[in-house]
MMTF fields as JSON, N, C-alpha, C and O atoms, coordinates in Angstrom:
{
  "mmtfVersion": "1.0.0",
  "mmtfProducer": "UNKNOWN",
  "numBonds": 519,
  "numAtoms": 520,
  "numGroups": 130,
  "numChains": 1,
  "numModels": 1,
  "chainsPerModel": [1],
  "groupsPerChain": [130],
  "chainIdList": ["A"],
  "bondAtomList": [4, 2, 8, 6, 12, 10, 16, 14, 20, 18, 24, 22, 28, 26, 32, 30, 36, 34, 40, 38, 44, 42, 48, 46, 52, 50, 56, 54, 60, 58, 64, 62, 68, 66, 72, 70, 76, 74, 80, 78, 84, 82, 88, 86, 92, 90, 96, 94, 100, 98, 104, 102, 108, 106, 112, 110, 116, 114, 120, 118, 124, 122, 128, 126, 132, 130, 136, 134, 140, 138, 144, 142, 148, 146, 152, 150, 156, 154, 160, 158, 164, 162, 168, 166, 172, 170, 176, 174, 180, 178, 184, 182, 188, 186, 192, 190, 196, 194, 200, 198, 204, 202, 208, 206, 212, 210, 216, 214, 220, 218, 224, 222, 228, 226, 232, 230, 236, 234, 240, 238, 244, 242, 248, 246, 252, 250, 256, 254, 260, 258, 264, 262, 268, 266, 272, 270, 276, 274, 280, 278, 284, 282, 288, 286, 292, 290, 296, 294, 300, 298, 304, 302, 308, 306, 312, 310, 316, 314, 320, 318, 324, 322, 328, 326, 332, 330, 336, 334, 340, 338, 344, 342, 348, 346, 352, 350, 356, 354, 360, 358, 364, 362, 368, 366, 372, 370, 376, 374, 380, 378, 384, 382, 388, 386, 392, 390, 396, 394, 400, 398, 404, 402, 408, 406, 412, 410, 416, 414, 420, 418, 424, 422, 428, 426, 432, 430, 436, 434, 440, 438, 444, 442, 448, 446, 452, 450, 456, 454, 460, 458, 464, 462, 468, 466, 472, 470, 476, 474, 480, 478, 484, 482, 488, 486, 492, 490, 496, 494, 500, 498, 504, 502, 508, 506, 512, 510, 516, 514],
  "bondOrderList": [1, 1, 1, 1, 1, 1, 1, 1, 1, 1, 1, 1, 1, 1, 1, 1, 1, 1, 1, 1, 1, 1, 1, 1, 1, 1, 1, 1, 1, 1, 1, 1, 1, 1, 1, 1, 1, 1, 1, 1, 1, 1, 1, 1, 1, 1, 1, 1, 1, 1, 1, 1, 1, 1, 1, 1, 1, 1, 1, 1, 1, 1, 1, 1, 1, 1, 1, 1, 1, 1, 1, 1, 1, 1, 1, 1, 1, 1, 1, 1, 1, 1, 1, 1, 1, 1, 1, 1, 1, 1, 1, 1, 1, 1, 1, 1, 1, 1, 1, 1, 1, 1, 1, 1, 1, 1, 1, 1, 1, 1, 1, 1, 1, 1, 1, 1, 1, 1, 1, 1, 1, 1, 1, 1, 1, 1, 1, 1, 1],
  "groupList": [{"groupName": "MET", "atomNameList": ["N", "CA", "C", "O"], "elementList": ["N", "C", "C", "O"], "formalChargeList": [0, 0, 0, 0], "bondAtomList": [1, 0, 2, 1, 3, 2], "bondOrderList": [1, 1, 2], "singleLetterCode": "M", "chemCompType": "L-PEPTIDE LINKING"}, {"groupName": "ALA", "atomNameList": ["N", "CA", "C", "O"], "elementList": ["N", "C", "C", "O"], "formalChargeList": [0, 0, 0, 0], "bondAtomList": [1, 0, 2, 1, 3, 2], "bondOrderList": [1, 1, 2], "singleLetterCode": "A", "chemCompType": "L-PEPTIDE LINKING"}, {"groupName": "GLU", "atomNameList": ["N", "CA", "C", "O"], "elementList": ["N", "C", "C", "O"], "formalChargeList": [0, 0, 0, 0], "bondAtomList": [1, 0, 2, 1, 3, 2], "bondOrderList": [1, 1, 2], "singleLetterCode": "E", "chemCompType": "L-PEPTIDE LINKING"}, {"groupName": "ARG", "atomNameList": ["N", "CA", "C", "O"], "elementList": ["N", "C", "C", "O"], "formalChargeList": [0, 0, 0, 0], "bondAtomList": [1, 0, 2, 1, 3, 2], "bondOrderList": [1, 1, 2], "singleLetterCode": "R", "chemCompType": "L-PEPTIDE LINKING"}, {"groupName": "VAL", "atomNameList": ["N", "CA", "C", "O"], "elementList": ["N", "C", "C", "O"], "formalChargeList": [0, 0, 0, 0], "bondAtomList": [1, 0, 2, 1, 3, 2], "bondOrderList": [1, 1, 2], "singleLetterCode": "V", "chemCompType": "L-PEPTIDE LINKING"}, {"groupName": "ILE", "atomNameList": ["N", "CA", "C", "O"], "elementList": ["N", "C", "C", "O"], "formalChargeList": [0, 0, 0, 0], "bondAtomList": [1, 0, 2, 1, 3, 2], "bondOrderList": [1, 1, 2], "singleLetterCode": "I", "chemCompType": "L-PEPTIDE LINKING"}, {"groupName": "PRO", "atomNameList": ["N", "CA", "C", "O"], "elementList": ["N", "C", "C", "O"], "formalChargeList": [0, 0, 0, 0], "bondAtomList": [1, 0, 2, 1, 3, 2], "bondOrderList": [1, 1, 2], "singleLetterCode": "P", "chemCompType": "L-PEPTIDE LINKING"}, {"groupName": "CYS", "atomNameList": ["N", "CA", "C", "O"], "elementList": ["N", "C", "C", "O"], "formalChargeList": [0, 0, 0, 0], "bondAtomList": [1, 0, 2, 1, 3, 2], "bondOrderList": [1, 1, 2], "singleLetterCode": "C", "chemCompType": "L-PEPTIDE LINKING"}, {"groupName": "TYR", "atomNameList": ["N", "CA", "C", "O"], "elementList": ["N", "C", "C", "O"], "formalChargeList": [0, 0, 0, 0], "bondAtomList": [1, 0, 2, 1, 3, 2], "bondOrderList": [1, 1, 2], "singleLetterCode": "Y", "chemCompType": "L-PEPTIDE LINKING"}, {"groupName": "ASN", "atomNameList": ["N", "CA", "C", "O"], "elementList": ["N", "C", "C", "O"], "formalChargeList": [0, 0, 0, 0], "bondAtomList": [1, 0, 2, 1, 3, 2], "bondOrderList": [1, 1, 2], "singleLetterCode": "N", "chemCompType": "L-PEPTIDE LINKING"}, {"groupName": "HIS", "atomNameList": ["N", "CA", "C", "O"], "elementList": ["N", "C", "C", "O"], "formalChargeList": [0, 0, 0, 0], "bondAtomList": [1, 0, 2, 1, 3, 2], "bondOrderList": [1, 1, 2], "singleLetterCode": "H", "chemCompType": "L-PEPTIDE LINKING"}, {"groupName": "PHE", "atomNameList": ["N", "CA", "C", "O"], "elementList": ["N", "C", "C", "O"], "formalChargeList": [0, 0, 0, 0], "bondAtomList": [1, 0, 2, 1, 3, 2], "bondOrderList": [1, 1, 2], "singleLetterCode": "F", "chemCompType": "L-PEPTIDE LINKING"}, {"groupName": "GLY", "atomNameList": ["N", "CA", "C", "O"], "elementList": ["N", "C", "C", "O"], "formalChargeList": [0, 0, 0, 0], "bondAtomList": [1, 0, 2, 1, 3, 2], "bondOrderList": [1, 1, 2], "singleLetterCode": "G", "chemCompType": "PEPTIDE LINKING"}, {"groupName": "SER", "atomNameList": ["N", "CA", "C", "O"], "elementList": ["N", "C", "C", "O"], "formalChargeList": [0, 0, 0, 0], "bondAtomList": [1, 0, 2, 1, 3, 2], "bondOrderList": [1, 1, 2], "singleLetterCode": "S", "chemCompType": "L-PEPTIDE LINKING"}, {"groupName": "LEU", "atomNameList": ["N", "CA", "C", "O"], "elementList": ["N", "C", "C", "O"], "formalChargeList": [0, 0, 0, 0], "bondAtomList": [1, 0, 2, 1, 3, 2], "bondOrderList": [1, 1, 2], "singleLetterCode": "L", "chemCompType": "L-PEPTIDE LINKING"}, {"groupName": "GLN", "atomNameList": ["N", "CA", "C", "O"], "elementList": ["N", "C", "C", "O"], "formalChargeList": [0, 0, 0, 0], "bondAtomList": [1, 0, 2, 1, 3, 2], "bondOrderList": [1, 1, 2], "singleLetterCode": "Q", "chemCompType": "L-PEPTIDE LINKING"}, {"groupName": "THR", "atomNameList": ["N", "CA", "C", "O"], "elementList": ["N", "C", "C", "O"], "formalChargeList": [0, 0, 0, 0], "bondAtomList": [1, 0, 2, 1, 3, 2], "bondOrderList": [1, 1, 2], "singleLetterCode": "T", "chemCompType": "L-PEPTIDE LINKING"}, {"groupName": "ASP", "atomNameList": ["N", "CA", "C", "O"], "elementList": ["N", "C", "C", "O"], "formalChargeList": [0, 0, 0, 0], "bondAtomList": [1, 0, 2, 1, 3, 2], "bondOrderList": [1, 1, 2], "singleLetterCode": "D", "chemCompType": "L-PEPTIDE LINKING"}, {"groupName": "LYS", "atomNameList": ["N", "CA", "C", "O"], "elementList": ["N", "C", "C", "O"], "formalChargeList": [0, 0, 0, 0], "bondAtomList": [1, 0, 2, 1, 3, 2], "bondOrderList": [1, 1, 2], "singleLetterCode": "K", "chemCompType": "L-PEPTIDE LINKING"}, {"groupName": "TRP", "atomNameList": ["N", "CA", "C", "O"], "elementList": ["N", "C", "C", "O"], "formalChargeList": [0, 0, 0, 0], "bondAtomList": [1, 0, 2, 1, 3, 2], "bondOrderList": [1, 1, 2], "singleLetterCode": "W", "chemCompType": "L-PEPTIDE LINKING"}],
  "groupTypeList": [0, 1, 2, 3, 4, 1, 4, 5, 5, 6, 7, 8, 9, 10, 1, 3, 11, 4, 12, 2, 1, 5, 2, 13, 1, 14, 9, 15, 16, 3, 6, 1, 17, 3, 4, 5, 4, 0, 17, 17, 12, 13, 18, 17, 18, 13, 14, 1, 4, 1, 3, 1, 8, 10, 17, 6, 18, 14, 2, 5, 10, 13, 15, 2, 9, 3, 12, 1, 10, 1, 1, 5, 9, 3, 14, 4, 2, 0, 1, 13, 1, 17, 7, 2, 19, 4, 1, 5, 14, 9, 13, 17, 17, 3, 10, 14, 6, 12, 3, 14, 2, 4, 1, 14, 2, 1, 1, 3, 15, 15, 6, 12, 18, 13, 4, 5, 1, 16, 1, 14, 3, 4, 5, 17, 2, 9, 12, 1, 4, 0],
  "groupIdList": [1, 2, 3, 4, 5, 6, 7, 8, 9, 10, 11, 12, 13, 14, 15, 16, 17, 18, 19, 20, 21, 22, 23, 24, 25, 26, 27, 28, 29, 30, 31, 32, 33, 34, 35, 36, 37, 38, 39, 40, 41, 42, 43, 44, 45, 46, 47, 48, 49, 50, 51, 52, 53, 54, 55, 56, 57, 58, 59, 60, 61, 62, 63, 64, 65, 66, 67, 68, 69, 70, 71, 72, 73, 74, 75, 76, 77, 78, 79, 80, 81, 82, 83, 84, 85, 86, 87, 88, 89, 90, 91, 92, 93, 94, 95, 96, 97, 98, 99, 100, 101, 102, 103, 104, 105, 106, 107, 108, 109, 110, 111, 112, 113, 114, 115, 116, 117, 118, 119, 120, 121, 122, 123, 124, 125, 126, 127, 128, 129, 130],
  "secStructList": [7, 7, 7, 7, 3, 3, 3, 3, 3, 3, 3, 1, 1, 7, 6, 6, 6, 2, 2, 2, 2, 2, 2, 2, 2, 2, 6, 7, 1, 1, 7, 7, 1, 3, 3, 3, 3, 3, 3, 3, 1, 7, 1, 1, 1, 2, 2, 2, 2, 2, 2, 6, 7, 7, 7, 6, 6, 3, 3, 3, 3, 3, 3, 7, 7, 7, 7, 2, 2, 2, 2, 2, 2, 2, 2, 2, 2, 2, 2, 6, 6, 6, 7, 1, 3, 3, 3, 3, 7, 7, 6, 6, 7, 7, 7, 7, 6, 6, 2, 2, 2, 2, 2, 2, 2, 2, 2, 2, 2, 1, 6, 6, 7, 7, 7, 7, 7, 7, 7, 7, 7, 7, 5, 7, 6, 6, 1, 7, 5, 7],
  "xCoordList": [31.567, 30.116, 29.679, 30.27, 28.664, 28.172, 27.495, 26.896, 27.61, 26.941, 25.437, 24.945, 24.735, 23.277, 22.792, 23.301, 21.787, 21.249, 19.746, 19.043, 19.268, 17.828, 17.443, 18.175, 16.299, 15.693, 14.519, 13.638, 14.516, 13.428, 12.578, 13.092, 11.275, 10.325, 9.343, 8.382, 9.58, 8.581, 7.446, 7.696, 6.223, 5.086, 4.02, 3.642, 3.542, 2.398, 1.567, 2.024, 0.362, -0.598, -0.023, -0.171, 0.625, 1.181, 0.652, 1.411, -0.634, -1.233, -0.951, -0.755, -0.931, -0.72, 0.7, 0.911, 1.671, 3.071, 3.754, 4.712, 3.287, 4.046, 4.253, 5.271, 3.32, 3.491, 4.716, 5.481, 4.898, 6.077, 7.359, 8.38, 7.322, 8.504, 8.855, 10.014, 7.854, 8.084, 8.638, 9.617, 8.023, 8.493, 9.941, 10.725, 10.295, 11.673, 12.659, 13.799, 12.231, 13.101, 13.245, 14.322, 12.178, 12.212, 12.889, 13.309, 12.999, 13.524, 14.923, 15.23, 15.76, 17.138, 18.013, 17.767, 19.045, 19.988, 20.771, 21.178, 20.982, 21.528, 20.369, 20.116, 19.667, 18.457, 18.734, 19.767, 17.803, 17.854, 17.587, 16.857, 18.179, 17.911, 16.599, 15.9, 16.279, 15.023, 14.492, 15.262, 13.182, 12.495, 11.431, 10.522, 11.56, 10.679, 9.903, 10.493, 8.598, 7.712, 7.092, 6.624, 7.098, 6.427, 5.376, 5.71, 4.106, 3.041, 2.867, 2.635, 2.983, 2.96, 1.566, 1.387, 0.582, -0.777, -1.481, -2.252, -1.227, -1.871, -3.383, -3.965, -4.008, -5.457, -6.021, -7.237, -5.139, -5.58, -5.369, -5.302, -5.265, -5.144, -3.696, -3.447, -2.748, -1.333, -1.045, -0.362, -1.549, -1.282, -1.855, -1.197, -3.051, -3.664, -2.863, -2.677, -2.385, -1.563, -0.296, 0.064, 0.376, 1.611, 1.346, 2.128, 0.258, -0.049, -0.44, -0.464, -0.742, -1.094, 0.129, -0.022, 1.318, 2.558, 2.968, 2.914, 3.377, 3.782, 5.159, 5.324, 6.125, 7.488, 8.116, 7.898, 8.887, 9.461, 10.384, 10.596, 10.939, 11.827, 11.065, 11.639, 9.782, 8.992, 8.3, 7.637, 8.467, 7.818, 7.005, 7.497, 5.773, 4.897, 4.529, 4.05, 4.758, 4.432, 3.637, 3.655, 2.94, 2.226, 2.34, 2.564, 2.179, 2.188, 1.266, 0.908, 0.889, 0.142, 1.044, 2.268, 0.432, 1.218, 2.085, 1.588, 3.399, 4.367, 5.364, 6.271, 5.213, 6.104, 7.159, 7.513, 7.653, 8.628, 9.885, 10.419, 10.358, 11.588, 11.418, 12.334, 10.268, 10.021, 9.92, 10.432, 9.26, 9.152, 10.532, 10.86, 11.334, 12.672, 13.538, 14.234, 13.505, 14.302, 13.917, 14.784, 12.639, 12.189, 12.619, 13.049, 12.51, 12.922, 14.427, 14.848, 15.226, 16.681, 17.003, 17.848, 16.343, 16.571, 16.239, 16.997, 15.119, 14.713, 15.713, 16.137, 16.079, 16.955, 18.364, 18.985, 18.864, 20.245, 20.446, 21.581, 19.376, 19.496, 20.26, 20.96, 20.126, 20.824, 21.351, 21.753, 21.35, 21.859, 22.953, 22.821, 24.033, 25.144, 24.841, 25.351, 24.014, 23.687, 22.187, 21.415, 21.779, 20.373, 20.187, 20.842, 19.294, 18.964, 17.579, 16.618, 17.485, 16.195, 15.547, 16.155, 14.311, 13.546, 12.214, 11.375, 12.015, 10.74, 9.639, 9.87, 8.459, 7.368, 6.857, 6.12, 7.23, 6.839, 8.02, 7.984, 9.071, 10.258, 10.463, 9.737, 11.47, 11.824, 13.335, 14.034, 13.831, 15.252, 15.384, 14.579, 16.4, 16.722, 17.191, 17.692, 17.044, 17.32, 18.72, 18.867, 19.731, 21.083, 21.571, 22.763, 20.692, 21.134, 21.884, 22.961, 21.351, 22.021, 23.37, 24.352, 23.411, 24.662, 25.732, 26.874, 25.372, 26.309, 26.763, 27.948, 25.83, 26.178, 27.106, 28.057, 26.84, 27.708, 29.106, 30.099, 29.176, 30.5, 31.264, 32.469, 30.59, 31.239, 31.73, 32.814, 30.941, 31.336, 32.577, 33.47, 32.626, 33.791, 35.053, 36.14, 34.908, 36.056, 36.529, 37.636, 35.703, 36.051, 35.773, 34.863, 36.563, 36.317, 36.359, 37.108, 35.559, 35.515, 34.431, 34.108, 33.862, 32.766, 31.495, 31.221, 30.741, 29.504, 28.256, 27.151, 28.423, 27.3, 27.692, 28.755, 26.832, 27.041, 25.825, 24.689, 26.051, 24.956, 25.146, 26.275, 24.054, 24.112, 23.426, 22.689, 23.677, 23.018, 21.511, 21.063, 20.754, 19.319, 18.762, 19.369, 17.584, 16.829, 15.536, 14.881, 15.179, 13.935, 12.829, 12.932, 11.751, 10.618, 9.354, 9.257, 8.405, 7.132, 6.186, 6.575, 4.969, 4.015, 3.646, 3.076, 3.968, 3.704, 4.956, 4.914, 6.061, 7.293, 8.147, 9.18, 7.74, 8.529, 9.685, 9.524, 10.857, 12.036, 11.811, 11.382, 12.1, 11.917, 13.229, 13.297],
  "yCoordList": [-26.158, -26.11, -24.713, -24.134, -24.188, -22.851, -22.853, -23.842, -21.711, -21.574, -21.505, -20.817, -22.224, -22.176, -21.222, -21.199, -20.43, -19.406, -19.584, -19.791, -19.499, -19.513, -18.178, -17.628, -17.672, -16.525, -17.087, -17.739, -16.83, -17.308, -16.126, -15.066, -16.337, -15.261, -15.752, -16.45, -15.388, -15.691, -14.67, -13.489, -15.117, -14.222, -14.407, -15.53, -13.29, -13.306, -12.052, -10.94, -12.232, -11.139, -9.994, -8.826, -10.328, -9.318, -9.482, -9.354, -9.762, -9.935, -8.734, -8.882, -7.565, -6.34, -6.259, -5.615, -6.904, -6.731, -7.97, -7.838, -9.158, -10.371, -10.568, -11.125, -10.13, -10.259, -9.51, -10.026, -8.295, -7.508, -8.149, -8.115, -8.727, -9.423, -10.597, -10.773, -11.393, -12.539, -12.072, -12.631, -11.058, -10.547, -10.08, -10.32, -9.412, -8.921, -10.072, -9.97, -11.162, -12.341, -13.054, -13.556, -13.102, -13.805, -12.995, -13.562, -11.695, -10.826, -10.309, -9.154, -11.142, -10.764, -10.872, -11.714, -10.012, -10.103, -11.404, -11.928, -11.926, -13.28, -14.048, -13.928, -14.834, -15.484, -16.396, -17.061, -16.409, -17.355, -18.746, -18.905, -19.741, -21.122, -21.605, -22.436, -21.066, -21.384, -20.12, -19.311, -19.947, -18.9, -19.639, -20.248, -19.576, -20.363, -19.427, -18.674, -19.481, -18.677, -19.594, -20.689, -19.126, -19.845, -18.922, -17.946, -19.233, -18.472, -19.023, -20.216, -18.137, -18.525, -18.336, -17.623, -18.988, -18.951, -17.616, -17.207, -16.933, -15.637, -15.745, -16.76, -14.675, -14.61, -13.801, -13.736, -13.186, -12.449, -13.333, -14.556, -12.753, -13.522, -13.704, -13.922, -13.618, -13.754, -15.045, -15.024, -16.151, -17.444, -17.486, -17.984, -16.98, -16.949, -16.078, -16.437, -14.936, -14.055, -14.787, -14.767, -15.428, -16.148, -17.284, -17.498, -18.001, -19.139, -18.707, -19.536, -17.441, -16.941, -16.838, -16.707, -16.895, -16.813, -18.212, -19.162, -18.316, -19.608, -19.47, -18.803, -20.1, -20.105, -21.403, -21.798, -22.072, -23.354, -23.251, -24.242, -22.052, -21.874, -21.562, -21.608, -21.247, -20.781, -21.934, -22.761, -21.975, -22.974, -22.229, -21.292, -22.646, -22.018, -23.069, -24.153, -22.737, -23.628, -22.841, -21.61, -23.565, -22.902, -23.753, -24.963, -23.078, -23.757, -22.981, -21.836, -23.608, -22.886, -21.791, -21.919, -20.718, -19.599, -20.033, -20.479, -19.889, -20.207, -19.081, -19.201, -17.989, -16.846, -16.793, -17.804, -15.583, -15.355, -16.201, -16.732, -16.328, -17.093, -18.55, -19.13, -19.143, -20.536, -20.666, -21.625, -19.702, -19.743, -19.605, -20.34, -18.667, -18.468, -19.703, -20.14, -20.265, -21.462, -22.609, -23.311, -22.795, -23.87, -23.593, -24.506, -22.356, -21.984, -22.189, -22.71, -21.784, -21.966, -23.45, -23.849, -24.254, -25.703, -26.247, -27.044, -25.824, -26.286, -25.833, -26.621, -24.563, -23.989, -24.556, -24.793, -24.772, -25.22, -26.677, -27.15, -27.385, -28.767, -28.842, -29.821, -27.793, -27.839, -26.478, -26.33, -25.499, -24.171, -23.754, -23.929, -23.201, -22.734, -21.385, -21.081, -20.583, -19.245, -19.103, -19.604, -18.403, -18.169, -16.681, -16.106, -16.063, -14.654, -14.57, -15.148, -13.845, -13.672, -12.39, -11.321, -12.518, -11.372, -11.352, -12.227, -10.371, -10.259, -9.962, -9.289, -10.462, -10.391, -8.979, -8.769, -8.018, -6.627, -5.809, -4.579, -6.493, -5.831, -6.274, -7.123, -5.678, -6.039, -6.052, -5.299, -6.919, -6.884, -6.028, -6.142, -5.169, -4.485, -5.538, -6.584, -5.292, -6.323, -6.95, -8.111, -6.239, -6.78, -7.283, -7.553, -7.419, -7.768, -9.095, -9.158, -10.136, -11.431, -11.393, -11.962, -10.736, -10.606, -9.898, -10.353, -8.806, -8.04, -8.861, -8.875, -9.538, -10.326, -11.485, -11.762, -12.157, -13.267, -12.787, -13.45, -11.653, -11.103, -10.739, -10.974, -10.177, -9.87, -11.148, -11.171, -12.202, -13.48, -14.048, -14.589, -13.922, -14.411, -13.634, -14.207, -12.343, -11.496, -11.669, -11.256, -12.271, -12.473, -13.916, -14.182, -14.858, -16.265, -16.519, -15.877, -17.443, -17.777, -17.05, -17.43, -16.016, -15.298, -16.134, -16.733, -16.168, -16.946, -16.074, -16.569, -14.775, -13.849, -12.634, -12.047, -12.264, -11.087, -10.188, -10.653, -8.915, -7.954, -6.869, -6.508, -6.36, -5.282, -4.058, -4.145, -2.925, -1.691, -1.826, -2.681, -0.981, -1.02, 0.378, 1.36, 0.432, 1.679, 1.436, 0.41, 2.36, 2.244, 2.83, 3.953, 2.041, 2.504, 2.505, 1.799, 3.303, 3.33, 2.286, 1.519, 2.259, 1.237, 1.331, 0.393, 2.461, 2.629, 2.423, 2.585, 2.068, 1.832, 3.058, 2.974, 4.195, 5.423, 5.411, 5.044, 5.819, 5.871, 6.915, 8.033, 6.548, 7.486, 8.217, 9.048],
  "zCoordList": [21.785, 21.891, 22.339, 23.25, 21.706, 22.036, 23.4, 23.822, 24.077, 25.379, 25.168, 24.274, 25.999, 25.951, 27.026, 28.146, 26.649, 27.54, 27.666, 26.677, 28.899, 29.169, 29.793, 30.616, 29.394, 30.068, 30.857, 30.297, 32.154, 33.005, 33.457, 33.815, 33.431, 33.753, 34.81, 34.487, 36.084, 37.109, 36.983, 36.737, 37.149, 36.913, 37.978, 38.313, 38.503, 39.416, 39.188, 39.453, 38.704, 38.487, 37.657, 38.016, 36.563, 35.666, 34.242, 33.281, 34.102, 32.771, 31.882, 30.675, 32.464, 31.686, 31.112, 30.084, 31.765, 31.399, 30.822, 30.061, 31.163, 30.843, 29.338, 28.928, 28.528, 27.072, 26.574, 25.759, 27.067, 26.659, 27.167, 26.48, 28.35, 28.868, 27.957, 27.582, 27.604, 26.72, 25.376, 24.881, 24.79, 23.499, 23.58, 22.662, 24.676, 24.796, 24.933, 24.48, 25.551, 25.674, 24.337, 24.014, 23.564, 22.28, 21.176, 20.168, 21.35, 20.29, 20.574, 20.281, 21.134, 21.433, 20.185, 19.321, 20.091, 18.978, 19.031, 17.994, 20.225, 20.421, 21.043, 22.241, 20.237, 20.755, 21.946, 22.014, 22.865, 23.976, 23.42, 22.441, 24.046, 23.653, 24.253, 23.674, 25.425, 26.089, 26.737, 27.256, 26.707, 27.462, 28.261, 27.697, 29.588, 30.455, 31.377, 32.152, 31.288, 32.13, 33.181, 32.87, 34.436, 35.513, 36.116, 36.787, 35.873, 36.509, 37.922, 38.115, 38.896, 40.31, 40.903, 41.891, 40.282, 40.818, 40.648, 41.517, 39.542, 39.306, 39.359, 38.978, 39.842, 39.905, 38.736, 38.555, 37.945, 36.763, 35.53, 35.661, 34.364, 33.122, 32.666, 31.48, 33.588, 33.237, 32.483, 31.459, 32.969, 32.344, 30.931, 30.018, 30.738, 29.403, 28.453, 27.29, 28.936, 28.096, 27.669, 26.492, 28.609, 28.291, 27.302, 26.376, 27.496, 26.616, 25.205, 24.295, 25.01, 23.68, 22.763, 21.549, 23.323, 22.538, 22.108, 22.888, 20.856, 20.31, 19.674, 18.653, 20.284, 19.783, 20.269, 21.414, 19.427, 19.859, 21.071, 21.771, 21.329, 22.485, 23.763, 24.851, 23.648, 24.786, 25.496, 24.87, 26.818, 27.666, 28.717, 29.346, 28.901, 29.88, 30.93, 30.595, 32.195, 33.307, 34.338, 34.347, 35.206, 36.3, 37.555, 37.504, 38.672, 39.963, 40.892, 40.615, 41.99, 43.016, 43.556, 43.548, 44.024, 44.528, 45.705, 46.74, 45.515, 46.572, 46.773, 47.597, 46.035, 46.188, 45.102, 44.496, 44.874, 43.802, 43.979, 43.006, 45.216, 45.445, 45.017, 44.434, 45.297, 44.916, 43.401, 42.824, 42.752, 41.293, 40.647, 39.715, 41.139, 40.585, 40.806, 39.889, 42.002, 42.275, 41.349, 40.829, 41.147, 40.245, 38.81, 38.105, 38.377, 37.024, 36.821, 35.788, 37.792, 37.683, 37.577, 36.775, 38.37, 38.309, 36.923, 36.37, 36.366, 35.037, 33.972, 33.127, 34.024, 32.995, 33.056, 32.021, 34.247, 34.4, 33.989, 33.943, 33.694, 33.229, 31.914, 31.654, 31.071, 29.782, 29.319, 28.165, 30.201, 29.852, 30.825, 32.036, 30.284, 31.119, 31.767, 32.846, 31.11, 31.604, 31.756, 30.939, 32.828, 33.112, 33.368, 34.237, 32.608, 32.791, 33.422, 32.913, 34.533, 35.21, 34.696, 34.708, 34.248, 33.758, 34.495, 34.283, 35.35, 36.053, 35.043, 34.038, 35.315, 34.348, 34.08, 33.117, 34.903, 34.632, 34.125, 34.149, 33.665, 33.117, 31.674, 31.156, 31.037, 29.662, 29.536, 30.213, 28.661, 28.29, 27.042, 26.118, 27.013, 25.769, 24.771, 25.185, 23.465, 22.458, 22.5, 22.118, 22.94, 22.943, 24.28, 24.433, 25.25, 26.607, 26.672, 27.264, 26.088, 26.167, 25.449, 25.927, 24.33, 23.565, 24.401, 24.459, 25.037, 25.866, 27.073, 27.408, 27.718, 28.901, 28.544, 29.275, 27.44, 27.038, 26.656, 26.955, 26.004, 25.665, 26.936, 27.017, 27.913, 29.199, 29.867, 30.449, 29.786, 30.377, 29.674, 30.325, 28.352, 27.597, 27.958, 28.029, 28.182, 28.496, 29.937, 30.283, 30.768, 32.172, 32.569, 33.354, 32.022, 32.33, 33.834, 34.57, 34.258, 35.675, 36.431, 37.557, 35.847, 36.508, 36.401, 35.361, 37.459, 37.424, 37.439, 37.219, 37.698, 37.696, 36.868, 37.072, 35.941, 35.104, 35.288, 35.185, 35.556, 35.681, 34.631, 34.298, 34.12, 33.142, 33.722, 34.705, 33.103, 33.533, 33.298, 32.534, 33.957, 33.758, 33.644, 34.072, 33.052, 32.98, 33.744, 33.559, 34.583, 35.326, 34.474, 33.98, 34.307, 33.511, 34.363, 35.367, 33.943, 34.668, 34.077, 33.196, 34.555, 34.125, 32.648, 32.091, 32.007, 30.574, 29.729, 28.51, 30.363, 29.63, 29.405, 28.742, 29.941, 29.783, 30.769, 31.933, 30.285, 31.139, 32.213, 31.927, 33.443, 34.575, 34.845, 35.751]
}
């Protein structure tokens, strides 16, 4: 059976960025099986931006503001119900197109590992590499 992967996106007041995060999760070379966004009581239009995306793998949820840790914990619980791997993507970040593919290959080459981390590039608010 193939490994199932979920990308979870906790979001709070990131209307400007969450769309790009969602797009980067949906446009992986190894597609995610689930992409789950949890809006943590945003006061801006984050939830509306997320709900504008339509993909069968995309799930949008909201809760009263309880903090990033609570949103992430809830997302991990939801994703782990049917996915072996969970990738956390902050709503103001993006995954490069091959991230899931690279992470899964690393996991295959190192059986028994439960956490896989990849390199990152720091970008500014306009997406330019810093």
